[in-house]
C-alpha positions in Angstrom: 19.0 -48.9 -0.7 19.6 -45.1 0.7 16.9 -46.0 3.2 18.7 -49.1 4.3 21.9 -47.2 4.6 20.2 -44.4 6.6 18.7 -47.0 9.0 22.1 -49.0 9.7 23.9 -45.9 10.1 21.4 -44.7 12.7 21.8 -48.4 14.4 25.6 -47.4 14.3 25.4 -44.2 15.7 23.0 -45.5 18.6 25.3 -48.5 19.3 26.9 -48.5 22.8 29.3 -51.2 21.5 30.7 -48.7 18.5 31.4 -45.8 21.0 33.0 -48.2 23.6 35.4 -49.4 20.9 35.8 -46.0 19.8 36.9 -44.8 22.8 39.1 -47.8 23.6 41.1 -47.3 20.3 41.3 -43.7 20.8 42.9 -44.5 24.4 45.3 -47.1 22.7 46.3 -44.3 20.1 47.0 -41.5 22.8 49.2 -44.2 24.6 51.2 -45.2 21.6 51.6 -41.1 20.9 53.0 -41.0 24.6 54.7 -43.8 24.1 56.2 -42.4 20.8 56.7 -39.0 22.3 58.8 -40.3 25.3 60.9 -42.7 23.2 62.3 -39.5 20.9 62.7 -37.3 24.1 64.8 -39.7 25.8 67.2 -39.9 22.7 66.0 -42.8 21.0 65.0 -40.8 18.1 66.9 -37.8 16.8 63.8 -35.9 16.1 60.0 -36.1 16.7 58.9 -37.1 12.9 55.2 -37.2 11.9 56.4 -39.9 9.2 58.0 -42.2 12.0 55.1 -41.4 14.1 52.7 -42.8 11.4 55.0 -46.1 10.9 54.9 -46.5 14.5 51.0 -45.8 15.0 50.4 -48.6 12.2 53.1 -51.1 13.7 50.7 -51.9 16.6 47.1 -53.3 16.1 45.3 -51.7 19.0 43.7 -49.4 16.2 42.4 -52.6 14.1 41.3 -54.8 16.9 38.2 -52.9 18.5 37.4 -51.9 14.7 37.4 -55.5 13.8 35.3 -56.4 17.2 32.8 -54.0 16.4 32.4 -55.0 12.8 32.2 -58.6 13.5 29.3 -58.1 16.0 27.6 -55.4 14.0 27.4 -57.9 10.6 26.1 -60.6 12.9 23.9 -59.1 15.3 20.8 -59.3 12.3 21.3 -63.2 11.9 21.3 -63.6 16.1 18.2 -61.2 16.3 16.4 -62.5 13.4 15.8 -59.2 12.2 17.1 -60.1 8.6 13.8 -62.2 7.7 11.6 -59.0 8.9 13.4 -56.9 6.8 13.4 -59.0 3.7 9.5 -59.7 4.4 8.7 -55.9 4.1 10.0 -56.0 0.2 14.0 -55.0 0.6 15.7 -56.9 -1.7 19.0 -58.8 -0.6 21.1 -56.4 -2.8 19.5 -53.4 -1.4 20.0 -54.8 2.3 23.5 -55.8 1.8 25.1 -52.8 0.1 23.3 -50.5 2.4 24.7 -52.1 5.3 28.1 -52.1 3.6 28.5 -48.3 2.6 26.8 -47.6 6.3 29.5 -49.8 7.7 32.2 -48.0 5.9 30.9 -44.6 6.8 31.3 -46.0 10.4 34.9 -47.2 9.9 35.9 -43.9 8.1 34.6 -42.0 11.2 36.5 -44.2 13.4 39.5 -43.7 11.4 39.2 -40.1 11.3 38.6 -39.9 15.2 41.5 -42.2 16.0 43.7 -40.4 13.5 42.7 -37.2 14.6 43.3 -38.0 18.6 46.8 -39.4 17.2 48.6 -36.6 15.4 46.9 -33.8 17.8 48.3 -35.4 20.7 51.6 -36.1 19.1 51.7 -32.4 17.9 50.5 -30.8 21.2 53.1 -32.9 23.1 55.7 -31.8 21.1 54.9 -28.4 20.6 57.4 -27.0 22.7 60.4 -28.8 20.6 61.6 -26.7 17.6 63.0 -30.1 16.1 59.6 -31.4 14.7 59.5 -32.5 11.3 56.1 -31.8 9.5 55.8 -33.8 6.3 52.0 -33.8 6.0 52.0 -34.9 2.2 54.1 -38.1 3.1 51.8 -38.6 6.0 48.5 -38.1 3.8 49.7 -40.6 1.3 50.6 -43.3 3.4 47.3 -42.8 5.6 45.6 -43.3 2.1 46.9 -46.5 1.5 46.3 -47.7 5.1 42.5 -46.8 4.8 42.5 -48.2 1.6 43.9 -51.6 3.2 41.1 -51.6 5.7 
């Protein structure tokens, strides 16, 4: 199962679709951070709060759609190319193949979310660094992100 997971992680790392979806999601997340910052500067929000930014980030599905697109194509690619029959004929069990692919996709999703959340929070913190009224509540954000990652 570990060999299957390693080979699937290699496939994810070399996949152009994964990197294209990651860049698309990071662009959307940066656009959301820019929108949130301009809404807070123009007086719609009294203070730049990372908690309200987290709620704002997850109110839009631009983070989820590129990830879902990649996962749908990733899991169905082996059926279209016929590599499942080749892998199973070499002695790999279906359980090892399934869980290796599942664990590799979870690793890819965690990397995807880490990059997108990093872009989101670094951009909102850099844009609001000149303001003195930023509310830092990283514990509430951490709990909220943990629940969101478990939901993914």
